[in-house]
C-alpha positions as CSV (number, residue, x, y, z in Angstrom):
1,M,82.3,98.9,72.7
2,G,84.6,101.0,74.8
3,R,86.0,104.4,74.3
4,F,88.7,103.6,71.8
5,P,88.3,103.7,68.0
6,T,87.2,100.4,66.5
7,G,90.3,98.2,65.9
8,S,92.4,100.1,68.5
9,V,93.9,97.7,71.1
10,L,96.0,98.8,74.0
11,S,99.2,97.0,74.7
12,L,99.6,95.5,78.2
13,K,101.9,98.3,79.3
14,Q,99.4,100.9,78.0
15,F,96.5,99.1,79.8
16,M,98.4,99.0,83.1
17,T,99.5,102.7,82.7
18,R,95.9,103.7,82.0
19,K,94.8,101.8,85.1
20,Q,97.4,103.5,87.3
21,V,96.4,107.0,86.0
22,L,92.7,106.3,86.6
23,K,93.6,105.2,90.2
24,L,95.7,108.3,90.7
25,Y,92.8,110.5,89.5
26,K,90.3,108.7,91.8
27,D,92.6,108.9,94.8
28,T,93.3,112.6,94.1
29,L,89.5,113.3,94.1
30,K,89.1,111.4,97.3
31,A,91.9,113.3,99.0
32,I,90.5,116.6,97.9
33,Q,87.1,115.7,99.6
34,R,89.0,115.6,102.9
35,V,90.1,119.3,102.6
36,P,88.0,121.1,105.2
37,D,87.9,124.6,103.6
38,E,85.2,124.7,100.9
39,K,86.9,127.3,98.8
40,S,90.2,125.5,98.8
41,R,88.5,122.2,98.1
42,A,86.7,123.8,95.0
43,D,90.0,125.3,93.8
44,L,91.8,122.0,94.2
45,L,89.0,120.1,92.4
46,D,89.1,122.6,89.5
47,W,92.9,122.3,89.3
48,A,92.9,118.5,89.4
49,R,90.2,118.2,86.7
50,S,91.9,120.7,84.4
51,D,95.3,119.2,84.9
52,F,94.2,115.7,84.1
53,K,92.1,117.0,81.1
54,Q,95.1,119.0,79.8
55,H,97.2,115.8,79.8
56,K,94.6,113.3,78.7
57,S,96.2,112.9,75.3
58,Q,99.7,112.3,76.7
59,T,101.1,109.1,75.3
60,D,104.6,109.1,76.8
61,E,105.0,106.1,79.1
62,V,107.8,107.6,81.1
63,L,107.9,106.3,84.7
64,F,109.8,108.0,87.4
65,A,111.7,105.9,89.8
66,V,111.3,106.6,93.4
67,N,114.5,106.3,95.4
């Protein structure tokens, strides 16, 4: 069940962080769909996918405060 190895349980903080990252990814893809230029849209989609894929194993839970 799930995508995590058997016996692997996320802490509440990890679960919430994962939820935020997934929402960010979804919102990014939605925003890219509003780009009118097809070439730019394709480039942005490739960039977003590769960037998220590149950092998918990131485990730091560093949150940046917005002032």
